[in-house]
C-alpha positions in Angstrom: 0.0 0.0 0.0 1.2 3.5 -0.8 2.3 5.7 2.1 -0.3 8.4 3.0 0.8 11.7 4.4 -1.1 13.4 7.2 -3.6 16.0 6.1 -2.6 15.2 2.5 0.3 17.6 3.0 3.6 16.5 1.5 5.4 18.7 4.0 3.7 17.2 7.0 5.0 14.2 9.1 4.4 10.9 7.3 2.1 8.2 8.6 3.9 4.9 8.0 1.7 2.6 6.0 -1.3 4.8 6.9 -1.1 4.2 10.6 -2.2 7.1 12.8 0.1 8.2 15.7 -1.9 11.2 16.9 -4.1 10.1 19.8 -6.7 12.8 18.9 -7.0 11.6 15.4 -7.3 8.0 16.5 -10.1 9.0 18.8 -12.1 10.9 16.2 -11.6 8.3 13.5 -13.0 5.7 15.9 -16.0 8.0 16.5 -16.4 8.7 12.8 -16.4 5.0 11.9 -18.3 3.9 15.0 -21.2 6.4 14.6 -21.6 5.4 10.9 -21.5 1.7 11.9 -24.0 2.3 14.7 -26.5 4.1 12.4 -26.1 1.4 9.7 -26.9 -1.3 12.4 -29.8 0.7 13.7 -31.2 0.9 10.1 -30.8 -2.8 9.7 -32.8 -3.9 12.7 -35.1 -1.0 13.7 -37.5 -2.2 11.0 -37.9 -5.5 12.9 -40.5 -4.6 15.5 -42.4 -2.4 13.0 -43.0 -5.2 10.4 -46.3 -6.4 11.9 -47.6 -2.8 11.9 -46.3 -2.3 8.3 -47.9 -5.5 7.3 -51.2 -4.5 8.8 -51.2 -1.1 7.1 -50.3 -2.4 3.6 -52.1 -5.7 4.0 -49.2 -7.9 3.0 -48.5 -11.5 3.8 -45.8 -13.0 6.0 -43.4 -13.7 3.2 -43.6 -10.2 1.7 -43.2 -8.5 5.1 -40.1 -10.6 5.7 -38.8 -9.4 2.3 -38.8 -5.8 3.6 -36.0 -6.8 5.9 -34.4 -9.3 3.4 -34.1 -6.9 0.5 -31.9 -4.6 2.6 -29.5 -7.4 3.3 -29.6 -8.7 -0.3 -28.4 -5.3 -1.5 -25.6 -5.3 1.0 -24.6 -8.8 -0.1 -24.5 -7.9 -3.8 -22.5 -4.7 -3.2 -20.0 -5.6 -0.4 -17.3 -7.5 -2.4 -17.0 -5.0 -5.3 -17.2 -2.1 -2.8 -14.1 -3.5 -1.1 -12.1 -2.8 -4.2 -13.8 0.5 -5.1 -13.5 1.9 -1.6 -9.7 1.5 -1.7 -9.4 3.3 -5.1 -11.7 6.2 -4.2 -10.5 6.6 -0.6 -12.0 4.9 2.5 -13.2 8.1 4.2 -14.7 9.5 1.0 -16.5 6.2 0.4 -17.8 6.2 4.0 -19.2 9.8 3.4 -21.0 8.6 0.2 -22.5 5.6 2.0 -23.8 7.8 4.9 -25.3 10.2 2.4 -27.1 7.5 0.5 -28.6 6.0 3.7 -29.9 9.5 4.6 -31.6 10.1 1.3 -33.1 6.6 1.3 -34.3 7.0 4.8 -36.3 10.1 3.9 -37.8 8.3 0.9 -38.7 5.2 3.0 -40.5 7.4 5.6 -42.9 8.8 3.0 -43.4 5.5 1.0 -47.0 5.3 -0.2 -46.9 1.5 -0.7 -45.1 -1.6 0.4 -43.5 -1.8 -3.0 -42.0 1.7 -2.7 -40.8 0.9 0.7 -39.1 -2.2 -0.6 -37.2 0.0 -3.2 -36.0 2.5 -0.6 -34.9 -0.4 1.7 -32.8 -1.7 -1.1 -31.2 1.7 -1.6 -30.5 1.9 2.2 -28.8 -1.5 1.8 -26.4 -0.1 -0.9 -25.5 2.8 1.5 -25.0 0.4 4.4 -22.7 -1.8 2.3 -20.5 1.2 1.7 -20.4 2.0 5.4 -19.8 -1.5 6.5 -16.8 -2.0 4.1 -15.2 1.4 4.6 -15.7 1.8 8.4 -14.0 -1.4 9.4 -11.2 -0.9 6.8 -10.6 2.6 8.2 -10.2 1.2 11.7 -8.0 -1.7 10.6 -5.8 0.4 8.3 -5.2 3.3 10.7 -4.5 1.5 14.0 -1.2 0.0 15.1 -1.3 -3.8 15.2 -1.3 -4.1 19.0 -4.3 -1.8 19.2 -6.3 -3.3 16.3 -8.3 -5.8 18.4 -9.3 -3.1 20.8 -10.3 -0.7 18.1 -12.2 -3.3 16.2 -13.9 -4.3 19.4 -15.1 -0.7 19.9 -16.3 -0.6 16.3 -18.2 -3.9 16.6 -19.6 -2.7 19.9 -21.2 0.2 18.0 -22.8 -2.4 15.8 -24.4 -4.1 18.8 -25.4 -0.9 20.4 -27.2 -0.1 17.2 -28.8 -3.5 17.2 -29.7 -3.0 20.9 -31.4 0.4 20.8 -32.8 -0.1 17.3 -35.8 -2.4 18.3 -36.3 -0.4 21.6 -36.5 3.0 20.0 -38.3 1.8 17.0 -40.9 0.0 19.1 -41.5 3.3 21.1 -41.7 5.4 17.9 -44.0 2.9 16.1 -46.3 2.6 19.1 -46.6 6.4 19.6 -45.8 8.1 16.3 -46.0 5.5 13.5 -43.4 3.4 11.8 -42.2 6.2 9.4 -40.6 8.0 12.3 -37.9 5.3 12.6 -36.6 6.3 9.1 -36.5 10.0 9.9 -34.8 9.6 13.2 -31.4 8.6 11.8 -31.1 11.5 9.3 -29.8 14.2 11.6 -27.3 11.8 13.1 -26.1 10.8 9.7 -25.5 14.5 9.0 -23.6 14.9 12.3 -21.3 12.0 11.2 -20.4 13.8 8.0 -19.6 17.0 10.0 -17.3 15.1 12.4 -15.4 13.5 9.6 -15.0 16.8 7.7 -13.7 18.7 10.7 -11.8 16.2 12.7 -10.4 13.5 10.3 -8.7 15.3 7.4 -6.6 12.2 6.4 -7.5 9.8 3.6 -6.6 6.2 3.0 -6.3 4.7 -0.5 -5.2 1.3 -1.7 -4.7 0.2 -5.3 -5.6 3.6 -6.6 -4.1 2.9 -10.0 -5.3 -0.6 -10.3 -7.6 -1.4 -13.3 -11.2 -2.1 -12.1 -12.5 -5.6 -12.8 -15.9 -4.9 -14.4 -16.4 -8.5 -15.7 -15.7 -10.0 -12.2 -18.0 -7.5 -10.6 -20.8 -8.4 -13.0 -20.3 -12.1 -12.5 -20.3 -11.7 -8.7 -23.3 -9.5 -8.5 -25.5 -11.6 -10.8 -24.3 -14.8 -9.2 -25.0 -13.7 -5.6 -28.4 -12.2 -6.6 -29.6 -15.4 -8.3 -28.2 -17.7 -5.7 -29.7 -15.9 -2.7 -33.0 -15.1 -4.4 -33.3 -18.6 -5.7 -32.6 -19.9 -2.2 -35.5 -17.9 -0.7 -37.8 -19.7 -3.3 -36.1 -23.1 -3.3 -39.5 -24.7 -2.5 -40.4 -24.1 -6.2 -38.8 -25.5 -9.4 -37.8 -22.0 -10.5 -36.1 -21.3 -7.1 -34.0 -24.5 -7.5 -33.0 -23.5 -11.0 -32.1 -20.0 -10.0 -30.0 -21.3 -7.1 -28.1 -23.7 -9.3 -27.4 -21.1 -11.9 -26.3 -18.6 -9.3 -23.9 -21.0 -7.7 -22.5 -21.9 -11.1 -21.9 -18.3 -11.9 -20.2 -17.8 -8.6 -17.9 -20.7 -9.4 -17.1 -19.2 -12.8 -16.4 -15.9 -11.0 -13.9 -17.6 -8.7 -12.1 -19.2 -11.6 -12.0 -15.9 -13.5 -10.7 -14.0 -10.6 -7.8 -16.3 -10.1 -6.6 -15.3 -13.6 -6.8 -11.5 -13.1 -3.9 -9.3 -12.1 -6.2 -6.8 -10.3 -9.3 -8.9 -9.4 -12.3 -7.3 -7.7 -11.9 -9.9 -5.0 -8.6 -11.7 -4.1 -9.9 -15.3 -4.3 -6.4 -16.6 -3.5 -6.8 -15.3 0.0 -8.9 -18.4 0.7 -5.7 -20.5 0.4 -5.0 -19.1 3.9 -6.6 -21.6 6.4 -7.1 -19.1 9.2 -8.7 -16.6 6.8 -11.0 -19.2 5.2 -12.1 -20.9 8.4 -12.8 -17.6 10.2 -14.8 -16.3 7.2 -16.9 -19.4 6.9 -17.4 -19.4 10.7 -18.6 -15.8 10.5 -21.0 -16.6 7.6 -22.5 -19.6 9.4 -22.8 -17.8 12.7 -24.9 -15.1 11.1 -26.9 -17.7 9.2 -27.7 -19.4 12.5 -28.4 -16.3 14.7 -29.8 -13.5 12.6 -33.2 -15.1 12.3 -33.5 -15.3 16.1 -34.5 -11.6 16.5 -37.3 -11.9 13.9 -38.7 -15.2 15.3 -38.7 -13.8 18.9 -40.4 -10.6 17.6 -43.1 -12.5 15.9 -43.5 -14.8 18.9 -43.8 -11.9 21.4 -46.2 -9.8 19.3 -48.4 -12.6 17.8 -48.2 -15.4 20.4 -47.7 -13.4 23.6 -49.7 -10.4 22.5 -47.1 -7.8 23.4 -46.9 -4.4 21.7 -43.9 -3.2 19.6 -42.5 -1.1 22.4 -42.6 -4.0 24.9 -41.2 -6.6 22.5 -38.4 -4.1 21.6 -37.4 -3.8 25.2 -37.1 -7.6 25.6 -34.9 -7.8 22.5 -32.4 -5.5 24.3 -31.1 -8.5 26.3 -29.1 -10.1 23.5 -27.7 -7.2 21.7 -27.0 -5.3 25.0 -24.8 -8.1 26.2 -23.1 -8.2 22.8 -22.3 -4.5 23.1 -20.9 -4.9 26.6 -18.7 -7.9 25.9 -17.4 -7.1 22.4 -14.8 -4.5 23.4 -13.4 -6.8 26.2 -13.2 -9.9 23.9 -11.5 -7.6 21.3 -8.8 -6.7 23.8 -8.4 -10.3 24.9 -8.0 -11.4 21.3 -4.9 -9.3 21.1 -3.3 -11.6 23.7 -5.1 -14.9 23.3 -5.6 -16.9 20.1 -8.8 -15.2 18.8 -10.3 -18.4 17.3 -10.2 -20.1 20.7 -12.4 -17.3 22.0 -14.6 -17.6 18.9 -15.1 -21.3 19.5 -16.0 -20.7 23.1 -18.5 -17.9 22.1 -20.2 -20.0 19.6 -20.6 -22.8 22.2 -22.7 -20.4 24.3 -24.8 -19.6 21.3 -25.4 -23.3 20.5 -26.7 -23.7 24.1 -29.1 -20.7 23.8 -30.6 -21.9 20.5 -31.0 -25.4 21.9 -33.2 -24.0 24.6 -35.2 -22.1 22.1 -35.8 -25.2 20.0 -38.7 -26.0 22.4 -40.3 -22.5 22.1 -44.1 -22.7 22.2 -47.1 -20.8 23.5 -46.4 -22.1 27.1 -42.7 -21.1 27.2 -42.3 -18.6 30.1 -41.0 -15.2 29.2 -38.1 -15.5 31.7 -36.8 -18.6 29.9 -36.8 -16.7 26.6 -34.9 -13.9 28.3 -32.3 -16.3 29.7 -31.7 -17.9 26.3 -31.3 -14.5 24.7 -28.8 -13.5 27.5 -26.7 -16.7 26.8 -26.9 -15.9 23.1 -25.7 -12.3 23.7 -22.7 -13.5 25.8 -21.8 -16.0 23.1 -22.0 -13.6 20.1 -20.1 -11.0 22.1 -17.3 -13.5 22.7 -17.3 -14.8 19.1 -17.6 -11.8 16.7 -14.7 -9.5 17.6 -12.1 -12.2 18.0 -13.3 -13.9 14.8 -13.1 -10.5 12.9 -9.7 -9.8 14.4 -8.6 -13.2 13.1 -9.8 -12.4 9.6 -8.3 -8.9 9.5 -4.9 -10.1 10.9 -4.5 -13.2 8.8 -3.6 -11.5 5.6 -1.2 -8.7 4.4 -2.1 -5.2 5.3 -2.5 -4.2 1.6 -5.6 -6.3 1.5 -7.3 -4.6 4.4 -10.2 -3.2 2.4 -10.7 -6.6 0.8 -10.7 -8.3 4.2 -13.2 -5.7 5.4 -15.4 -6.4 2.4 -15.1 -10.1 3.2 -16.3 -9.6 6.7 -19.2 -7.5 5.5 -20.1 -10.0 2.8 -19.9 -13.0 5.1 -22.2 -11.1 7.6 -24.9 -10.0 5.1 -24.9 -13.2 3.1 -25.3 -15.1 6.3 -28.0 -12.7 7.5 -29.8 -12.8 4.1 -29.7 -16.6 4.0 -30.9 -16.7 7.6 -34.1 -14.7 6.6 -34.2 -16.8 3.4 -34.3 -19.9 5.6 -37.3 -18.4 7.5 -39.0 -17.5 4.3 -38.6 -21.1 3.0 -39.9 -22.6 6.3 -42.9 -20.2 6.2 -43.6 -21.2 2.6 -43.6 -24.9 3.5 -45.4 -24.7 6.8 -47.7 -21.7 6.4 -47.9 -20.7 2.7 -48.5 -17.2 1.5 -50.9 -16.0 4.2 -51.0 -13.3 6.8 -50.1 -14.2 10.3 -53.4 -14.5 12.1 -54.7 -16.4 15.1 -55.7 -19.4 13.0 -52.1 -19.7 11.8 -50.3 -19.3 15.1 -49.8 -23.1 15.5 -47.9 -23.1 12.2 -45.9 -20.1 13.3 -44.7 -22.0 16.4 -43.8 -25.0 14.3 -41.9 -22.8 11.9 -40.0 -21.3 14.8 -39.0 -24.7 16.3 -37.7 -25.9 12.9 -35.7 -22.8 12.4 -34.1 -23.0 15.9 -33.2 -26.7 15.3 -31.4 -25.9 12.1 -29.7 -23.0 13.7 -28.4 -25.1 16.6 -26.8 -27.5 14.1 -25.2 -24.6 12.2 -23.6 -23.3 15.5 -21.9 -26.7 16.0 -20.4 -26.4 12.5 -19.2 -22.9 13.3 -17.5 -24.2 16.4 -15.6 -26.9 14.4 -14.5 -24.2 11.8 -13.1 -22.0 14.6 -11.0 -24.9 15.9 -9.8 -25.7 12.3 -8.3 -22.2 12.0 -6.3 -22.3 15.2 -3.3 -23.9 13.6 -3.3 -21.4 10.7 -0.7 -18.6 10.6 -1.2 -14.8 10.4 0.2 -13.2 7.3 -0.2 -9.6 8.4 2.5 -7.2 7.3 2.8 -5.4 10.6 
């Protein structure tokens, strides 16, 4: 990677390999990246508790209302890998600014959507902006911090994600109950503007990688089409067309991998997967999100439909998991600078497996306290898993690939999250069909939940195994 000079001034003191040495700049960069990450996470999950209300207003079925959440993640999944390359060429901070601006515009549009279809479009646009933020924010932190501070800084950034996940359902539940669901879109706009101001005034530096590299348009096209067909096909795999689209999508992704191996400046460095630690940690991340992301939605549906709770109350219950994540993530990040991060990741995923095993038996008679206990165990587990696993990914490859590693983390996350909701859509399609969730379908809703938790428990066990596989791998970071 080229050496970047502070403030862009050739006469100023150099920052070796883009690493910041000024404590003040480090602090404001973490604030810049953390606030953007927080707002992106808030945008991701705040819609959760509002879905039943939105479904009632627009009279949409269970599958369509789940797609309002899924389309956001699908957009992030499609964009994350190519954005990893583009962000480095344009500049990580500039790319972050653009992502924040897109989320702001799409949030205003979503608030005033006259139909479910229009809302779906603006959610997709929000997803594009969120992909830009996810890729650039983590890359900024990893690229600018000294190696011995990286785990701590990444832990703080990831903690911002979980704080966003924590307050998202709570604040959204309150706003939906008292002011209507459109308020959750408008709430983030002034804070997005604030983030832009902080970056402009307090973080004058820029980070670029591969600025003169030729952009891989063909690889980008193959990846985007492949991931779109594979994920969309997966959500409709209960039909013949869904099976066909899934197979075609996977075939295109395989062609993409072969093509990328032959390129001098690929949109994604497929050869990185030759690194055992990088590969095992990435797969563990993907599977962990596949297993756990669906939990929030199932619990939301259970609390509001089965338990009869309002959006505000159900949002408060959801705080347990993400709140513990936010508390534990920074500490596990610091610990991962001293202990093999994948040992911590395996331990964390073990906690998650226990929590989901408890929820496998969720039904109308399950006491609320037991649900809360299971969610608490899940929060502890994910807090122990995510930061060390991310640190393992970011530290296992040369520094010049930081933006690609960041894109990999973002892609693994959103592909896992999207497939997680896709799994729920498939289960709904088989068990419930295309119907609204009404009292006469509550039995099928419970059955769907139990099936989803059973599958998720098995996936957690696979993630544990993958974490142990990567322990013997070697870091390849150019410190």
